[in-house]
C-alpha positions in Angstrom: 1.6 20.3 23.1 0.7 17.2 25.4 3.9 14.6 25.0 3.0 12.7 22.7 5.0 9.6 20.5 4.0 8.3 18.1 3.8 4.6 16.9 3.7 3.3 13.0 2.6 -0.3 12.8 2.5 -2.0 9.5 -0.8 -4.9 9.4 -0.5 -6.4 6.5 -3.9 -6.4 5.3 -5.7 -7.0 8.3 -5.9 -8.6 12.0 -4.5 -12.1 10.3 -1.0 -9.8 9.5 0.2 -7.9 13.0 3.1 -9.2 13.7 3.1 -10.1 17.6 6.1 -7.2 18.2 3.3 -5.1 16.3 0.8 -6.2 18.4 2.4 -5.4 21.4 3.3 -2.4 20.0 -0.7 -1.5 19.8 -1.1 -2.8 23.4 1.0 0.7 24.7 -0.9 2.9 22.7 -3.8 5.3 24.3 -5.4 5.0 20.7 -4.8 5.0 17.2 -5.1 7.6 14.6 -6.4 7.3 11.2 -8.8 8.8 7.6 -12.1 8.3 7.0 -12.4 8.6 2.6 -15.8 9.2 3.4 -19.0 8.2 5.0 -18.3 4.2 4.0 -15.1 3.7 3.6 -14.6 -0.4 3.9 -10.7 0.6 4.0 -11.1 2.3 7.4 -13.6 -1.1 8.1 -9.9 -3.1 8.6 -8.3 -0.2 10.6 -10.8 -0.9 12.9 -11.0 -4.5 12.6 -7.3 -4.7 14.4 -8.3 -2.0 16.2 -10.1 -4.0 18.1 -8.7 -7.1 18.5 -5.5 -5.2 20.4 -8.5 -3.5 22.2 -7.1 0.1 20.9 -9.7 3.1 20.6 -9.7 4.3 16.5 -9.9 8.4 16.4 -11.0 9.1 12.5 -10.5 12.2 10.8 -12.1 13.4 7.5 -9.1 12.7 4.4 -8.5 15.7 2.7 -9.0 15.8 -0.9 -6.3 15.2 -3.6 -5.8 15.7 -6.6 -5.7 13.0 -9.2 -6.2 14.6 -12.5 -5.4 11.2 -14.6 -3.3 14.2 -17.0 -0.7 15.2 -14.2 2.9 15.1 -15.2 5.6 14.4 -12.0 5.8 18.0 -11.0 2.0 18.5 -10.8 1.7 15.0 -9.7 4.5 15.7 -7.2 2.7 19.0 -6.0 -0.7 17.4 -5.4 1.0 15.2 -3.4 2.5 17.7 -1.0 -0.3 19.8 -1.0 -2.3 16.3 0.3 0.6 16.0 2.7 0.7 18.6 4.3 -3.2 18.9 5.2 -3.1 15.2 6.8 -0.6 16.7 8.4 -2.8 19.7 10.0 -5.6 17.0 10.4 -3.2 14.6 12.6 -1.6 18.1 14.5 -4.6 18.9 15.8 -5.8 15.6 17.4 -2.3 15.1 19.1 -2.8 18.7 20.5 -5.8 17.9 22.0 -5.1 14.1 23.2 -1.3 14.1 24.0 -0.6 10.6 25.0 0.8 7.7 22.4 -0.8 7.6 19.4 -0.5 4.3 16.8 -0.5 4.6 13.2 -1.9 1.9 10.8 -0.2 1.2 7.8 -1.0 -0.8 5.0 1.5 -3.7 4.3 4.6 -2.1 5.6 5.5 1.8 6.2 8.7 1.5 4.4 7.1 1.1 0.7 5.0 3.9 -1.3 3.4 4.7 1.9 3.9 8.7 3.1 3.1 8.1 7.1 7.1 7.5 8.4 7.6 11.3 6.4 4.1 12.6 8.2 5.4 11.5 11.5 8.7 13.0 10.9 7.2 16.3 10.4 4.8 16.0 13.4 8.5 16.9 15.6 7.5 13.6 18.2 8.8 10.7 19.0 8.3 7.5 16.9 9.5 3.9 16.4 8.3 1.8 13.1 6.9 -1.7 13.8 7.2 -3.5 10.4 4.1 -5.1 8.6 3.7 -7.4 5.7 4.4 -6.1 2.5 2.5 -6.9 -0.7 5.6 -7.7 -2.5 6.3 -10.5 0.1 2.8 -12.1 0.2 2.1 -11.6 -3.9 5.8 -14.1 -3.8 4.3 -15.9 -0.7 1.2 -16.5 -2.7 2.7 -17.6 -5.7 5.3 -19.6 -4.3 8.0 -17.1 -6.7 11.1 -15.9 -6.0 10.5 -11.8 -6.9 14.2 -12.1 -8.3 16.3 -14.8 -11.0 19.8 -15.9 -9.2 21.7 -13.5 -8.9 20.0 -10.5 -10.3 17.9 -8.2 -9.5 14.4 -6.7 -8.5 13.0 -3.3 -9.7 10.2 -2.5 -7.3 8.0 1.1 -9.2 5.1 2.3 -9.8 2.3 2.1 -13.2 3.0 5.1 -13.3 6.9 4.5 -13.8 6.1 0.8 -15.6 7.0 2.0 -19.1 10.3 4.5 -18.6 11.7 2.5 -16.3 11.4 -0.8 -18.8 13.1 1.5 -21.9 15.2 2.5 -19.3 16.3 -1.5 -19.4 14.3 -2.9 -16.4 13.4 -6.5 -17.3 12.4 -7.6 -13.5 9.9 -5.0 -12.2 7.7 -5.5 -8.9 5.0 -3.1 -9.8 2.5 -1.1 -7.5 -0.3 1.3 -7.3 -1.8 0.3 -10.6 -5.4 1.3 -10.5 -5.6 -1.0 -13.6 -2.8 -0.4 -15.8 -1.9 -1.1 -19.7 -0.4 -3.9 -20.2 0.3 -3.7 -24.2 3.3 -4.5 -25.9 4.5 -6.4 -22.9 2.5 -10.0 -24.6 5.4 -12.3 -25.0 6.3 -11.0 -20.7 6.0 -13.2 -18.0 3.1 -12.0 -14.6 2.3 -13.1 -12.1 -0.8 -10.9 -10.2 -2.2 -10.6 -7.4 -5.3 -8.5 -6.0 -6.4 -8.0 -2.0 -3.5 -10.2 -1.3 -4.3 -12.1 2.1 -7.6 -10.3 2.3 -11.9 -10.4 1.3 -11.6 -10.8 -2.2 -8.2 -12.7 -2.9 -7.2 -13.0 -6.6 -5.1 -14.7 -8.3 -3.3 -14.8 -11.8 -1.0 -15.3 -13.6 1.0 -16.7 -17.3 1.7 -14.6 -19.9 0.5 -11.6 -20.3 -0.7 -12.4 -24.0 -2.8 -15.5 -22.4 -4.6 -13.5 -19.3 -4.6 -9.9 -19.8 -8.2 -10.7 -20.1 -8.2 -12.5 -16.8 -6.7 -9.9 -14.4 -9.6 -7.2 -15.7 -12.7 -9.7 -15.0 -10.4 -10.9 -11.2 -9.2 -7.2 -10.4 -13.7 -6.2 -11.1 -14.3 -9.9 -9.4 -12.1 -8.8 -6.0 -13.7 -5.0 -6.3 -17.3 -6.4 -6.0 -16.6 -8.6 -3.5 -14.8 -6.3 -0.9 -15.8 -2.9 -2.3 -12.2 -2.1 -2.8 -9.4 -3.3 -4.5 -5.2 -3.4 -4.1 -3.2 -4.8 -6.7 0.1 -5.4 -8.0 1.9 -8.4 -10.2 6.1 -9.4 -10.7 7.1 -8.8 -15.0 9.1 -10.3 -16.1 10.7 -10.3 -20.1 11.3 -12.8 -21.8 14.9 -14.4 -21.8 16.1 -13.7 -25.2 15.5 -9.7 -23.2 13.0 -9.4 -26.5 10.1 -7.1 -25.5 
């Protein structure tokens, strides 16, 4: 294999979020590598915009299929993700073996949160470094003008798949990611700060008591997807002050 170095670059939601440090890293790359989820992938278009802004060639490979069956249990879900990672790994290795050089892997938000790029790159066995990006929880807090935690208290970062289990274990202040339209039944008296496509096309914000704004969130999510062609949303969910669910 030709000597290869990889730079894992967090780019937030697009060119407007690329930090000077990330921009300098991109300037040192020979090309960037990304997957395409179909023939007309609007998320790939954002990566292309980042590359265009920094004069970097974007090399594209098809994204392997992943089992997204709604009935998967935890073991099935983790197995599906593992198979998907293995297929992506093989696709990436083919490009790196043929091209060598310094390659950028562009990561939505920040590479440290719910993203498998670092694990994939580590498995490739190449030298790499990581450039942080603006994360979705950071953008959510900024857009709503809030602090994610109460004074001296923790914030729990989780996924929609785990929300009810985590609340059952006593979590009362949660940033919930990977939502895909989460069911909020039973949380009517909890406070929510919700956002979609933060800092990008189709941005929408809603805040209030869940019972008062759940319908508004559904409509705003649909509007964000219609405007941008895709939707990424998350929210901060905080239990009532008296601790009653």
